[in-house]
Residue, then its C-alpha position, 0 to 999 in steps of 0.5 A: x635497899x642495901x644491894x648485896x652481892x653473894x657468892x656461894x649461893x647454890x652451896x650448902x650454907x649458901x641455898x639456906x642463905x639465899x632463903x633467908x635474905x629473900x625474907x628480908x626484901x633486899x636486892x641480892x645479886x648472886x654469883x652463879x656458874x650455871x643459870x640451869x642449876x640456880x633456877x633449880x635452886x629457886x624452885x627448890x626453894x619456892x623463889x621463883x617468883x621472887x624479885x629481889x634476887x638475881x643472878x649474875x654469871x661468873x667464875x670465882x676462880x676467873x680475874x673479875x670473876x670472868x664477869x661481863x661488863x654488864x654484870x659487873x657493873x651492877x656487881x660493883x653497886x653493891x654495898x654488902x659483899x658475902x663470900x661463901x664460895x668454894x666447896x666442901x671436899x676435904x680432900x682437894x689436891x693441893x693445886x684444886x684447892x689454891x684454885x678455889x679458895x686462895x685464887x678465888x679470895x684474891x679475885x674477890x678481894x679485887x671486886x671489893x677494892x674496885x666497889x670501895x673505890x667508886x661507891x664505898x663498901x659498907x661491909x666484907x663478910x667471909x666464911x672461913x673454916x673455925x680452925x684458921x690460926x688467924x684468930x683476931x685482926x692482929x696480923x703482927x704474927x702472921x709468919x708464925x700462924x702461916x707455919x702452923x699450917x704445914x700440917x693442915x690438909x691442903x683443904x684447909x691450908x688454902x682456906x686459911x690463906x685466903x682468910x689471911x689474904x681477905x684480911x690484909x686487903x681489907x686493912x689495906x683499903x679500909x673497908x670492915x670486914x667480918x670473918x666468920x668462922x662456922x663449926x662442923x655445919x650440920x642440918x636444920x635445927x628442926x628436921x636435922x636435914x643435912x645435905x652435905x656429908x662431908x664433916x659430920x657424915x664421914x663419922x656416921x659413916x664410919x659408925x655404921x661400918x662399925x669401926x669406931x669402936x675406939x673413939x678418935x681423941x677420947x674425952x678432950x676433944x670435941x667436934x664443934x658444931x652449929x646448926x645451918x639454919x642458926x648460921x644463915x640468920x647469923x650471917x644475914x643478921x652481920x648483913x643488917x649492921x649499919x655501922x659494922x666493925x672489922x671483927x672475927x665471929x666463931x659459931x659455935x656452942x662452948x667447949x662445955x655445952x658441945x658434946x665430947x668425942x667420946x659423948x658424941x660418938x656414943x649418941x652416934x653408935x646408939x641412934x644407928x644401932x651398933x655397939x657402943x665404943x669400948x675406949x678411945x685412941x690417941x688422935x696423932x696415932x689414929x692419923x698415922x694409921x688413917x694415913x697408911x696402907x691400912x687407912x686406904x682399905x678402911x676408906x676413912x680420909x685422914x683429913x677427916x680428923x682434922x675438924x676434931x679438936x681440943x681448944x676452946x674459942x673466944x665466943x664474945x662476939x658472936x654472942x653479942x650479935x646473937x643476943x642483939x637479934x635474938x639469934x639461937x646457937x644451940x645443938x640440943x640432943x634431939x636435934x643431933x639424933x634427927x641429924x644422924x639419922x637423917x645422914x644415915x638415910x643420905x648415904x643409903x639412899x640415891x633419892x631423898x628428895x621429892x617435888x612438891x613435898x618438904x622434908x618436916x618433923x611430925x611429932x619427933x618424927x620426920x615427915x614428909x610434908x605437902x606443905x603449901x595445902x592447908x585443911x585438916x592432916x591426913x597421915x599415911x603410915x607406911x608398912x614393913x619394908x616400906x616408907x614415905x617415900x614409898x607412899x608418894x605415888x598414892x598420896x599424890x591423888x589426894x591432891x588437894x590435901x593437907x598429907x603428912x608421909x612419916x617414916x617409922x621410928x628408926x626406919x627411913x629419916x626418923x630416929x628411933x624412939x629407943x623405948x623397950x617395946x618397938x610397936x608401943x614406941x611407934x604408937x606412942x610417937x604417933x600419939x605425941x604427934x596428933x595430940x599437939x595438933x590442934x585439929x582431928x586427923x584422918x589415919x591410912x595406914x598400910x599393912x604393919x602401918x595399918x595395925x599401928x592406925x587402929x591402935x592409935x585410934x583406939x587411944x585417941x578415938x576423939x582425934x581421928x576423923x576417918x581410918x583407911x586400913x589398906x590390908x591390915x596385919x590382925x593376926x600374927x606372922x609367920x614364926x620364920x621371924x621369931x629370932x631377931x638376930x637372925x632376920x637381922x642376919x638375913x636382912x643384911x645379905x639379901x641380894x635384889x633377886x632374893x628381895x624380888x622372890x620373897x615379895x613374890x612369894x609373900x604374896x606382896x606382888x603377883x609377878x615381878x612386873x607389878x613391882x616399881x623398879x623405885x620400890x625395889x631400889x628403895x628397900x634395897x638400899x633402906x636395908x644397907x643401914x644397920x639401924x633400919x635392919x635392927x629395927x625392922x627385925x624387932x618389929x617382925x619379931x613382935x609381929x609373931x606374937x599374939x599380944x601384939x594383936x589385943x584390939x577392940x574392933x566392936x567398939x569402934x565407930x563403924x562410920x569412921x573406918x574403911x578396910x581396903x583388902x587385896x584378894x590375893x593375899x595369900x599370909x595373912x586373913x581378915x579376922x571374922x571379927x573385922x568384917x561387920x566394918x566397911x570392906x572394899x576388896x582389889x583384886x591384888x597382893x599384899x602390897x596394893x597401895x604401891x603396886x596399884x596407888x590409882x585404884x587404892x586412892x580412887x576407893x580411899x577417895x569415895 
């Protein structure tokens, strides 16, 4: 069994790497600065009871990594080193960058030489930025390469000098070195989940603020993208090589397969639902602007342009490993849209994860899923001014159920469906997801989500086992929402006090005391996104139109349907044509699933 020593295990790439290594059942020693943070990570990854992963406390910036004698002795038995330590912060000062990258590499090289002297180090794997000028194992031109670093920010300079130092030490001591150059690492290839807000997140933030009407560099430039899970799989494959050779690997798509900057920013604008770019600016000129006082007012760091390139890179060595181990390296348009939506959500929200729920996909929607439970799926569909996160207190009462909490397309974490009619697009998204499942499902919809659930059942009656309709909206909303642009503008300016007042006036809650603080926070943060505001305004406009409510309740299977109705509702009524269905009343307002989740769950579970 191979013994691996890993640094950076609690970082963005490191977390996924630890998760992937755990599946190989190899002995892994992880350098951590905080045992508490490490234990939180294990809980998050569901690895608390994994017997193959052990931590040692230390610090990359200290000689011998600050390890005590016992831990140092353990580390010195490692056969493979994976050095992935260092923060993703392009705004580090010169002193900070040298300490966390260059000094750290010197201490890691010292550890490597000790291991190689005593037991033979089989492989040193070093993660470095893709713009490093040291592109092969020939260091004869290193002075010229070092000189080329003068125009780079301290973050990049220190990383690349660390690359050089480790290369030199490998050549000196004779152990194989694999230098891995990931591109701009974005989220999971399935869900788009991207916890790191640097890199692509900086562009998403700028696009949200409508600051990318002119594209940095234009069509000749590109931002090399690579998925987090693909990077972790590649590193694990390298660590399995029995007879590694010193080599440099670029984890990128080919330039011609990657969207250029114009295509990338256009996709970003479409997904964020802001105006598309109208032209481009030379990269050098834009860099000078961002380095000026105007740039500081815009809030876009000059260093953010350092990842935008016009170069091509040799991918032969990486493709050899990827083909040998059947690894994927593509970034699909769908995955990119999920990543943009996820970053948009994270830039808006202070709480993005919930214990017991894992981010997943339900068709083309992003959903929270309690994946440890089995059984037939129960899908909760949120209404307007809501999201998956808001229904967790209700879903928590379905303890042994296979619960799915999707965000509607264009809201929360889900990318927009980009269809001409917003309600049909929402219904179609669920139809596609449910049709792909191998079992009937239960739908529980709230408000607008209940309308969607009813429409879905009429389209797929054989796939719906039960239907819970919580305060369903079955007749047109007030005409105040008819003008989409007015609604969108009002949403952009809505204060917390105005939101609370509106929720009470609209009989969503009886009083401010009934409104959960986390619900107010969620809605306020959600409305920071132009994508959300536009989608929400479109939904509200369509809800003012009678044709949005064309249903045939007389044809429904009465045994499947249960309506829950809040008696304190003042804006909506349950039409008589639905009153033959099973109906339970609660003494609350429109948002009773949010204000009184336990009582709601009790009625549903009966």
